[in-house]
N, CA, C and O atoms as CSV, one atom per row, in Angstrom:
chain,resi,resn,atom,element,x,y,z
A,1,MET,N,N,1.129,-1.471,0.131
A,1,MET,CA,C,-0.195,0.040,-0.304
A,1,MET,C,C,1.237,1.115,-0.080
A,1,MET,O,O,2.285,1.045,0.562
A,2,ALA,N,N,0.643,2.033,-0.931
A,2,ALA,CA,C,1.208,3.625,-1.143
A,2,ALA,C,C,0.920,4.346,-0.174
A,2,ALA,O,O,-0.218,4.179,0.266
A,3,ILE,N,N,1.838,5.440,0.547
A,3,ILE,CA,C,1.432,6.036,1.383
A,3,ILE,C,C,1.260,7.431,0.826
A,3,ILE,O,O,0.807,8.261,1.613
A,4,GLY,N,N,1.514,7.780,-0.266
A,4,GLY,CA,C,1.248,8.945,-1.115
A,4,GLY,C,C,2.677,9.929,-1.525
A,4,GLY,O,O,2.761,10.995,-2.136
A,5,ILE,N,N,3.868,8.923,-0.804
A,5,ILE,CA,C,4.935,9.675,-1.067
A,5,ILE,C,C,5.991,8.847,-1.588
A,5,ILE,O,O,5.812,7.636,-1.464
A,6,ASP,N,N,7.076,9.241,-2.155
A,6,ASP,CA,C,8.009,8.519,-2.741
A,6,ASP,C,C,8.598,7.808,-1.775
A,6,ASP,O,O,9.664,8.422,-1.727
A,7,VAL,N,N,8.689,6.999,-1.000
A,7,VAL,CA,C,9.622,6.171,-0.391
A,7,VAL,C,C,9.330,4.608,-0.512
A,7,VAL,O,O,8.181,4.178,-0.620
A,8,PRO,N,N,10.595,3.693,-0.483
A,8,PRO,CA,C,10.408,2.135,-0.178
A,8,PRO,C,C,9.681,2.151,1.108
A,8,PRO,O,O,9.818,2.804,2.143
A,9,THR,N,N,8.656,0.992,0.622
A,9,THR,CA,C,7.785,0.317,1.847
A,9,THR,C,C,8.455,-0.879,2.060
A,9,THR,O,O,8.605,-1.720,1.174
A,10,PRO,N,N,9.083,-1.052,3.802
A,10,PRO,CA,C,9.291,-2.173,4.243
A,10,PRO,C,C,8.259,-2.839,4.597
A,10,PRO,O,O,7.046,-2.662,4.705
A,11,PRO,N,N,9.547,-4.211,4.863
A,11,PRO,CA,C,8.531,-5.503,4.629
A,11,PRO,C,C,7.404,-5.486,5.779
A,11,PRO,O,O,7.347,-4.625,6.658
A,12,GLU,N,N,6.638,-6.418,5.658
A,12,GLU,CA,C,5.893,-6.706,7.355
A,12,GLU,C,C,6.418,-6.933,8.304
A,12,GLU,O,O,7.631,-7.122,8.403
A,13,PRO,N,N,5.872,-6.953,8.911
A,13,PRO,CA,C,6.557,-6.985,11.069
A,13,PRO,C,C,6.284,-8.391,10.921
A,13,PRO,O,O,5.480,-9.021,10.233
A,14,ASP,N,N,7.386,-8.791,11.954
A,14,ASP,CA,C,7.807,-10.041,12.140
A,14,ASP,C,C,6.470,-10.950,12.926
A,14,ASP,O,O,6.048,-12.086,12.709
A,15,ASN,N,N,5.945,-9.641,14.148
A,15,ASN,CA,C,5.032,-10.289,14.792
A,15,ASN,C,C,3.632,-9.597,14.701
A,15,ASN,O,O,3.286,-8.762,15.537
A,16,PRO,N,N,3.061,-9.870,13.943
A,16,PRO,CA,C,1.554,-9.393,13.293
A,16,PRO,C,C,0.678,-9.424,14.461
A,16,PRO,O,O,-0.180,-8.543,14.409
A,17,GLU,N,N,0.622,-10.232,15.593
A,17,GLU,CA,C,-0.377,-10.042,16.715
A,17,GLU,C,C,0.144,-8.656,18.044
A,17,GLU,O,O,-0.600,-7.949,18.723
A,18,ASP,N,N,1.511,-8.694,18.006
A,18,ASP,CA,C,2.082,-7.295,18.838
A,18,ASP,C,C,2.361,-6.016,17.992
A,18,ASP,O,O,2.778,-5.009,18.565
A,19,TYR,N,N,2.106,-6.025,16.403
A,19,TYR,CA,C,2.446,-4.866,16.086
A,19,TYR,C,C,1.181,-3.834,15.993
A,19,TYR,O,O,0.022,-4.055,15.643
A,20,ASP,N,N,1.817,-2.624,16.432
A,20,ASP,CA,C,0.888,-1.458,16.428
A,20,ASP,C,C,0.272,-1.163,15.041
A,20,ASP,O,O,1.070,-0.584,14.304
A,21,TYR,N,N,-0.794,-1.381,14.558
A,21,TYR,CA,C,-0.925,-1.303,13.104
A,21,TYR,C,C,-1.907,0.089,12.976
A,21,TYR,O,O,-2.200,0.610,11.900
A,22,GLU,N,N,-2.376,0.603,14.400
A,22,GLU,CA,C,-2.624,1.967,14.210
A,22,GLU,C,C,-1.849,3.108,13.917
A,22,GLU,O,O,-2.328,3.969,13.180
A,23,LYS,N,N,-0.780,3.227,14.366
A,23,LYS,CA,C,0.494,4.219,14.153
A,23,LYS,C,C,1.038,4.110,13.176
A,23,LYS,O,O,1.580,5.105,12.695
A,24,CYS,N,N,1.094,2.947,12.562
A,24,CYS,CA,C,1.834,2.304,10.987
A,24,CYS,C,C,1.290,3.439,9.823
A,24,CYS,O,O,0.068,3.578,9.874
A,25,PRO,N,N,1.899,4.186,8.893
A,25,PRO,CA,C,1.551,4.477,7.683
A,25,PRO,C,C,1.883,3.544,6.884
A,25,PRO,O,O,1.475,3.764,5.744
A,26,PHE,N,N,2.752,2.092,7.063
A,26,PHE,CA,C,2.832,1.591,6.067
A,26,PHE,C,C,1.853,0.507,5.741
A,26,PHE,O,O,1.286,0.235,4.682
A,27,HIS,N,N,1.794,-0.135,7.134
A,27,HIS,CA,C,0.550,-1.385,7.073
A,27,HIS,C,C,-0.503,-1.078,7.787
A,27,HIS,O,O,-1.405,-1.880,8.031
A,28,GLY,N,N,-0.468,0.149,8.192
A,28,GLY,CA,C,-2.054,0.095,9.167
A,28,GLY,C,C,-2.829,1.419,8.229
A,28,GLY,O,O,-2.837,1.666,7.023
A,29,GLN,N,N,-3.344,1.983,9.217
A,29,GLN,CA,C,-4.756,2.856,8.891
A,29,GLN,C,C,-3.801,4.743,9.150
A,29,GLN,O,O,-4.311,5.815,8.824
A,30,LEU,N,N,-2.848,4.623,9.588
A,30,LEU,CA,C,-2.196,6.008,9.314
A,30,LEU,C,C,-1.952,6.458,8.293
A,30,LEU,O,O,-1.242,5.930,7.437
A,31,SER,N,N,-2.652,7.793,8.200
A,31,SER,CA,C,-2.813,8.864,7.162
A,31,SER,C,C,-1.658,9.933,7.076
A,31,SER,O,O,-1.368,10.624,8.052
A,32,VAL,N,N,-0.991,10.042,5.828
A,32,VAL,CA,C,0.400,11.133,5.979
A,32,VAL,C,C,-0.455,12.058,4.649
A,32,VAL,O,O,-1.004,11.832,3.570
A,33,ARG,N,N,-0.002,13.696,5.938
A,33,ARG,CA,C,-1.005,14.866,5.347
A,33,ARG,C,C,0.128,15.784,5.399
A,33,ARG,O,O,1.116,15.399,6.024
A,34,GLY,N,N,0.155,17.138,4.750
A,34,GLY,CA,C,0.792,17.969,5.220
A,34,GLY,C,C,2.241,18.358,4.770
A,34,GLY,O,O,2.208,18.770,3.611
A,35,GLN,N,N,3.398,18.362,5.258
A,35,GLN,CA,C,4.957,18.672,5.090
A,35,GLN,C,C,5.431,17.191,5.206
A,35,GLN,O,O,5.020,16.318,5.971
A,36,THR,N,N,6.486,17.128,4.166
A,36,THR,CA,C,7.707,16.314,4.667
A,36,THR,C,C,8.934,16.857,4.821
A,36,THR,O,O,9.239,17.598,3.886
A,37,ARG,N,N,9.847,16.735,5.778
A,37,ARG,CA,C,10.742,17.184,6.242
A,37,ARG,C,C,12.002,16.194,6.654
A,37,ARG,O,O,11.724,15.080,7.096
A,38,GLU,N,N,13.719,16.687,6.480
A,38,GLU,CA,C,14.245,15.924,6.508
A,38,GLU,C,C,15.331,16.283,7.268
A,38,GLU,O,O,15.808,17.302,6.768
A,39,GLY,N,N,16.171,15.813,8.580
A,39,GLY,CA,C,16.594,15.892,9.820
A,39,GLY,C,C,17.575,15.102,9.838
A,39,GLY,O,O,17.801,14.335,8.902
A,40,THR,N,N,18.468,15.185,11.142
A,40,THR,CA,C,18.990,14.357,11.573
A,40,THR,C,C,18.416,13.837,13.092
A,40,THR,O,O,17.889,14.685,13.813
A,41,VAL,N,N,18.527,12.406,13.574
A,41,VAL,CA,C,18.202,12.013,15.070
A,41,VAL,C,C,19.118,12.899,15.738
A,41,VAL,O,O,20.174,13.245,15.209
A,42,VAL,N,N,18.745,13.289,16.911
A,42,VAL,CA,C,19.527,13.434,17.695
A,42,VAL,C,C,19.506,12.643,19.266
A,42,VAL,O,O,20.484,12.685,20.013
A,43,SER,N,N,18.494,12.077,19.542
A,43,SER,CA,C,17.817,11.172,20.849
A,43,SER,C,C,17.032,10.527,20.490
A,43,SER,O,O,16.136,10.727,19.670
A,44,THR,N,N,17.402,9.326,21.319
A,44,THR,CA,C,16.439,8.051,21.088
A,44,THR,C,C,16.180,7.547,22.417
A,44,THR,O,O,16.133,6.397,22.853
A,45,ASP,N,N,15.999,8.853,23.041
A,45,ASP,CA,C,15.831,7.985,24.577
A,45,ASP,C,C,14.133,7.779,24.991
A,45,ASP,O,O,13.757,7.663,26.157
A,46,MET,N,N,13.397,7.763,24.041
A,46,MET,CA,C,12.075,7.593,24.456
A,46,MET,C,C,11.453,6.047,23.314
A,46,MET,O,O,11.689,5.919,22.113
A,47,GLU,N,N,10.679,5.120,24.173
A,47,GLU,CA,C,10.278,4.513,23.186
A,47,GLU,C,C,9.318,4.683,22.165
A,47,GLU,O,O,8.160,5.026,22.403
A,48,LYS,N,N,9.849,4.410,20.807
A,48,LYS,CA,C,8.841,4.654,19.727
A,48,LYS,C,C,9.319,6.209,19.219
A,48,LYS,O,O,9.347,6.504,18.025
A,49,THR,N,N,9.595,6.911,20.021
A,49,THR,CA,C,9.618,8.410,19.567
A,49,THR,C,C,11.405,8.362,19.671
A,49,THR,O,O,12.254,7.919,20.445
A,50,VAL,N,N,11.340,9.232,18.164
A,50,VAL,CA,C,13.095,10.192,18.298
A,50,VAL,C,C,12.734,11.384,17.646
A,50,VAL,O,O,12.018,11.628,16.676
A,51,ILE,N,N,13.531,12.195,18.561
A,51,ILE,CA,C,13.515,13.862,18.554
A,51,ILE,C,C,14.532,14.112,16.926
A,51,ILE,O,O,15.545,13.456,16.683
A,52,VAL,N,N,14.019,15.065,16.100
A,52,VAL,CA,C,15.197,15.046,15.040
A,52,VAL,C,C,14.899,16.574,14.933
A,52,VAL,O,O,13.885,17.218,15.204
A,53,GLU,N,N,16.262,16.981,14.392
A,53,GLU,CA,C,16.560,18.030,14.982
A,53,GLU,C,C,17.136,18.753,13.172
A,53,GLU,O,O,17.854,18.139,12.382
A,54,ARG,N,N,16.490,20.288,12.935
A,54,ARG,CA,C,16.420,20.358,11.520
A,54,ARG,C,C,17.255,21.822,11.564
A,54,ARG,O,O,16.702,22.750,12.154
A,55,GLU,N,N,18.502,22.033,10.984
A,55,GLU,CA,C,18.972,23.547,11.226
A,55,GLU,C,C,18.922,24.442,9.519
A,55,GLU,O,O,19.414,24.130,8.435
A,56,TYR,N,N,18.262,25.386,9.871
A,56,TYR,CA,C,18.260,26.066,8.833
A,56,TYR,C,C,18.809,28.017,8.817
A,56,TYR,O,O,19.041,28.389,9.967
A,57,ASP,N,N,18.932,28.714,8.157
A,57,ASP,CA,C,19.264,30.039,7.900
A,57,ASP,C,C,18.148,30.737,7.623
A,57,ASP,O,O,17.249,30.423,6.844
A,58,VAL,N,N,18.271,31.988,8.496
A,58,VAL,CA,C,17.559,33.116,8.489
A,58,VAL,C,C,18.016,34.350,8.330
A,58,VAL,O,O,19.027,34.751,8.907
A,59,PHE,N,N,17.210,35.162,7.421
A,59,PHE,CA,C,18.108,36.494,7.086
A,59,PHE,C,C,17.711,37.273,7.767
A,59,PHE,O,O,16.491,37.267,7.933
A,60,VAL,N,N,18.535,38.315,8.490
A,60,VAL,CA,C,18.278,39.135,9.509
A,60,VAL,C,C,18.437,40.437,8.527
A,60,VAL,O,O,19.624,40.592,8.240
A,61,PRO,N,N,17.677,41.305,7.998
A,61,PRO,CA,C,17.466,42.448,7.452
A,61,PRO,C,C,18.363,43.550,7.834
A,61,PRO,O,O,18.999,44.179,6.988
A,62,LYS,N,N,18.431,43.834,9.305
A,62,LYS,CA,C,19.075,44.918,10.061
A,62,LYS,C,C,20.730,44.860,10.018
A,62,LYS,O,O,21.407,45.870,9.827
A,63,TYR,N,N,21.343,43.409,10.244
A,63,TYR,CA,C,22.656,43.387,10.294
A,63,TYR,C,C,23.039,42.884,8.348
A,63,TYR,O,O,24.211,42.996,7.989
A,64,ASP,N,N,22.024,42.401,7.349
A,64,ASP,CA,C,22.468,42.128,6.287
A,64,ASP,C,C,22.969,40.579,6.477
A,64,ASP,O,O,23.857,40.142,5.746
A,65,ARG,N,N,22.389,39.805,7.446
A,65,ARG,CA,C,23.766,38.634,7.173
A,65,ARG,C,C,22.208,37.551,7.844
A,65,ARG,O,O,21.117,37.957,8.245
A,66,TYR,N,N,22.797,35.964,7.710
A,66,TYR,CA,C,22.031,35.172,7.921
A,66,TYR,C,C,22.714,34.498,9.241
A,66,TYR,O,O,23.892,34.381,9.580
A,67,MET,N,N,21.287,34.040,9.938
A,67,MET,CA,C,21.447,33.335,11.365
A,67,MET,C,C,21.453,31.908,11.764
A,67,MET,O,O,20.289,31.901,12.164
A,68,LYS,N,N,21.722,31.099,11.899
A,68,LYS,CA,C,21.542,29.688,12.195
A,68,LYS,C,C,20.181,29.734,13.223
A,68,LYS,O,O,20.031,30.498,14.176
A,69,ARG,N,N,19.647,29.143,12.952
A,69,ARG,CA,C,18.221,28.306,13.839
A,69,ARG,C,C,18.374,26.846,13.430
A,69,ARG,O,O,18.982,26.349,12.482
A,70,ARG,N,N,17.297,26.024,14.894
A,70,ARG,CA,C,17.276,25.050,14.572
A,70,ARG,C,C,15.562,24.632,15.038
A,70,ARG,O,O,14.692,25.273,15.627
A,71,SER,N,N,15.593,23.619,14.608
A,71,SER,CA,C,14.067,23.079,15.454
A,71,SER,C,C,14.219,21.976,15.171
A,71,SER,O,O,14.849,21.491,14.232
A,72,ARG,N,N,13.250,21.175,16.524
A,72,ARG,CA,C,13.589,19.901,17.474
A,72,ARG,C,C,12.131,19.737,17.181
A,72,ARG,O,O,11.251,20.510,17.560
A,73,ILE,N,N,11.914,18.342,16.263
A,73,ILE,CA,C,10.432,17.708,15.988
A,73,ILE,C,C,10.019,16.188,16.852
A,73,ILE,O,O,10.138,15.142,16.213
A,74,PRO,N,N,9.704,16.147,17.806
A,74,PRO,CA,C,9.312,14.602,18.188
A,74,PRO,C,C,8.718,14.111,17.134
A,74,PRO,O,O,7.859,14.793,16.575
A,75,ALA,N,N,9.071,12.767,16.627
A,75,ALA,CA,C,8.558,12.031,15.734
A,75,ALA,C,C,8.347,10.424,16.209
A,75,ALA,O,O,9.271,9.780,16.707
A,76,HIS,N,N,6.904,9.833,15.966
A,76,HIS,CA,C,7.003,8.608,16.014
A,76,HIS,C,C,7.772,7.652,15.035
A,76,HIS,O,O,7.883,7.969,13.851
A,77,VAL,N,N,8.333,6.414,15.549
A,77,VAL,CA,C,8.661,5.592,14.835
A,77,VAL,C,C,8.337,4.347,14.572
A,77,VAL,O,O,8.592,3.562,15.485
A,78,PRO,N,N,7.930,3.971,13.765
A,78,PRO,CA,C,6.649,2.814,13.547
A,78,PRO,C,C,7.767,1.405,13.752
A,78,PRO,O,O,8.959,1.458,13.451
A,79,GLY,N,N,7.148,0.307,14.266
A,79,GLY,CA,C,7.855,-0.918,14.323
A,79,GLY,C,C,9.102,-1.559,13.270
A,79,GLY,O,O,10.023,-2.311,13.588
A,80,VAL,N,N,8.787,-0.992,11.941
A,80,VAL,CA,C,9.168,-1.845,11.148
A,80,VAL,C,C,10.692,-0.927,10.779
A,80,VAL,O,O,11.577,-1.404,10.069
A,81,LEU,N,N,10.766,0.421,11.401
A,81,LEU,CA,C,11.702,1.066,11.155
A,81,LEU,C,C,12.745,1.418,12.636
A,81,LEU,O,O,13.621,2.273,12.759
A,82,ASP,N,N,12.324,0.562,13.469
A,82,ASP,CA,C,13.089,0.230,15.119
A,82,ASP,C,C,14.323,0.412,14.707
A,82,ASP,O,O,14.440,1.438,15.377
A,83,SER,N,N,15.514,0.304,14.110
A,83,SER,CA,C,16.445,0.502,14.192
A,83,SER,C,C,17.241,1.929,14.011
A,83,SER,O,O,18.312,2.026,13.411
A,84,LEU,N,N,16.646,2.851,14.534
A,84,LEU,CA,C,17.124,4.283,14.331
A,84,LEU,C,C,18.175,4.238,15.576
A,84,LEU,O,O,18.089,3.691,16.676
A,85,GLU,N,N,19.237,5.053,14.959
A,85,GLU,CA,C,20.668,5.668,16.063
A,85,GLU,C,C,20.478,6.795,15.768
A,85,GLU,O,O,19.647,7.116,14.918
A,86,VAL,N,N,21.542,8.000,16.700
A,86,VAL,CA,C,21.480,8.768,17.132
A,86,VAL,C,C,22.559,9.308,15.780
A,86,VAL,O,O,23.678,8.933,15.429
A,87,GLY,N,N,21.738,10.218,15.324
A,87,GLY,CA,C,23.129,10.462,13.739
A,87,GLY,C,C,22.859,10.452,12.566
A,87,GLY,O,O,23.369,11.053,11.620
A,88,ASP,N,N,21.775,9.532,12.642
A,88,ASP,CA,C,20.725,8.694,11.484
A,88,ASP,C,C,20.768,10.086,10.560
A,88,ASP,O,O,21.366,11.052,11.033
A,89,GLU,N,N,20.044,10.215,9.046
A,89,GLU,CA,C,19.292,11.105,8.715
A,89,GLU,C,C,17.844,10.659,8.257
A,89,GLU,O,O,17.815,9.600,7.629
A,90,VAL,N,N,16.999,11.111,8.409
A,90,VAL,CA,C,15.563,10.659,8.276
A,90,VAL,C,C,14.767,11.374,7.602
A,90,VAL,O,O,15.104,12.551,7.472
A,91,LYS,N,N,13.711,11.011,7.075
A,91,LYS,CA,C,12.261,12.010,6.182
A,91,LYS,C,C,11.230,11.274,7.145
A,91,LYS,O,O,11.009,10.076,7.316
A,92,ILE,N,N,10.496,12.796,7.902
A,92,ILE,CA,C,9.633,12.625,8.522
A,92,ILE,C,C,8.333,13.491,7.782
A,92,ILE,O,O,8.482,14.484,7.070
A,93,ALA,N,N,7.202,12.934,8.094
A,93,ALA,CA,C,6.182,13.167,7.484
A,93,ALA,C,C,5.192,13.703,8.826
A,93,ALA,O,O,5.200,13.360,10.008
A,94,GLU,N,N,4.264,14.798,7.995
A,94,GLU,CA,C,3.167,15.016,9.218
A,94,GLU,C,C,1.866,14.254,9.151
A,94,GLU,O,O,1.487,13.740,8.098
A,95,THR,N,N,1.276,14.192,10.124
A,95,THR,CA,C,0.068,13.238,10.233
A,95,THR,C,C,-0.392,13.935,11.168
A,95,THR,O,O,0.217,14.865,11.696
A,96,ARG,N,N,-1.726,13.479,11.517
A,96,ARG,CA,C,-2.730,13.676,12.784
A,96,ARG,C,C,-1.924,13.563,13.914
A,96,ARG,O,O,-0.812,13.036,13.863
A,97,PRO,N,N,-2.443,14.052,15.001
A,97,PRO,CA,C,-1.606,14.047,16.461
A,97,PRO,C,C,-1.659,12.915,17.108
A,97,PRO,O,O,-2.730,12.453,17.502
A,98,LEU,N,N,-0.251,12.201,17.339
A,98,LEU,CA,C,-0.502,10.901,17.682
A,98,LEU,C,C,-0.269,10.896,19.363
A,98,LEU,O,O,-0.326,9.768,19.853
A,99,SER,N,N,0.006,12.094,20.384
A,99,SER,CA,C,0.072,12.210,21.118
A,99,SER,C,C,0.657,13.919,21.769
A,99,SER,O,O,1.703,14.274,21.226
A,100,LYS,N,N,0.281,14.585,22.465
A,100,LYS,CA,C,0.563,15.436,22.931
A,100,LYS,C,C,1.564,16.611,22.273
A,100,LYS,O,O,1.209,17.715,21.861
A,101,THR,N,N,3.020,16.007,22.298
A,101,THR,CA,C,3.793,16.253,21.614
A,101,THR,C,C,4.132,15.956,20.272
A,101,THR,O,O,4.896,16.639,19.591
A,102,LYS,N,N,3.238,14.366,19.698
A,102,LYS,CA,C,3.976,14.591,18.190
A,102,LYS,C,C,3.101,14.332,17.453
A,102,LYS,O,O,2.172,13.556,17.676
A,103,SER,N,N,3.353,15.120,16.233
A,103,SER,CA,C,2.399,15.186,14.935
A,103,SER,C,C,2.889,14.655,14.054
A,103,SER,O,O,2.060,14.332,13.203
A,104,HIS,N,N,4.199,14.310,13.756
A,104,HIS,CA,C,4.961,13.583,12.935
A,104,HIS,C,C,5.400,12.072,13.135
A,104,HIS,O,O,5.639,11.514,14.206
A,105,VAL,N,N,5.456,11.480,11.716
A,105,VAL,CA,C,5.979,9.844,12.091
A,105,VAL,C,C,7.118,9.939,10.684
A,105,VAL,O,O,6.860,10.571,9.659
A,106,VAL,N,N,8.306,9.215,10.909
A,106,VAL,CA,C,9.323,8.418,10.535
A,106,VAL,C,C,9.018,7.881,9.584
A,106,VAL,O,O,8.280,6.906,9.722
A,107,VAL,N,N,9.494,8.318,8.056
A,107,VAL,CA,C,8.658,7.492,7.102
A,107,VAL,C,C,10.223,7.011,6.232
A,107,VAL,O,O,9.918,6.345,5.242
A,108,GLU,N,N,11.239,7.126,6.318
A,108,GLU,CA,C,12.612,7.015,5.724
A,108,GLU,C,C,13.598,6.869,6.107
A,108,GLU,O,O,14.033,7.973,6.436
A,109,ASN,N,N,14.541,5.846,6.353
A,109,ASN,CA,C,15.994,6.083,6.885
A,109,ASN,C,C,16.681,6.549,6.126
A,109,ASN,O,O,17.198,5.680,5.424
A,110,LEU,N,N,17.023,7.678,5.843
A,110,LEU,CA,C,17.854,8.367,4.468
A,110,LEU,C,C,19.604,7.978,4.699
A,110,LEU,O,O,20.420,8.361,3.860
A,111,SER,N,N,19.914,7.404,5.589
A,111,SER,CA,C,21.655,6.721,5.835
A,111,SER,C,C,21.901,5.499,5.838
A,111,SER,O,O,22.782,5.028,6.557
A,112,GLY,N,N,21.091,4.707,4.954
A,112,GLY,CA,C,21.849,3.217,4.977
A,112,GLY,C,C,20.726,2.444,5.257
A,112,GLY,O,O,19.670,2.826,4.751
A,113,ASP,N,N,20.714,1.444,5.949
A,113,ASP,CA,C,20.071,0.463,6.285
A,113,ASP,C,C,18.621,0.531,6.872
A,113,ASP,O,O,18.458,1.630,7.401
A,114,LEU,N,N,17.491,-0.280,6.964
A,114,LEU,CA,C,16.484,0.088,7.060
A,114,LEU,C,C,16.316,-1.107,8.386
A,114,LEU,O,O,15.252,-1.206,8.997
């Protein structure tokens, strides 16, 4: 089942009885809508959640220069993409609110193995 963006579909989960299909965009009913963003995983301390950091430049007209900003986005990790580590480049997509702070889900690991 395609999720509407061009990412490879991971294989089916090993334990279908224990898998959380409600929060999986690949094998469940979670719809992906809105923006997709790329960033670096900076924290994997929580269960099924990673913190993705994006750095970008903002122009400051007063000084006629650019300054660096960063945003840290909590994202849900589906069970089929569990092997994420700090430093991995990932693609995240916007979805419905999954918890108080999570409204994004990881859809692709851009730095190698799934």
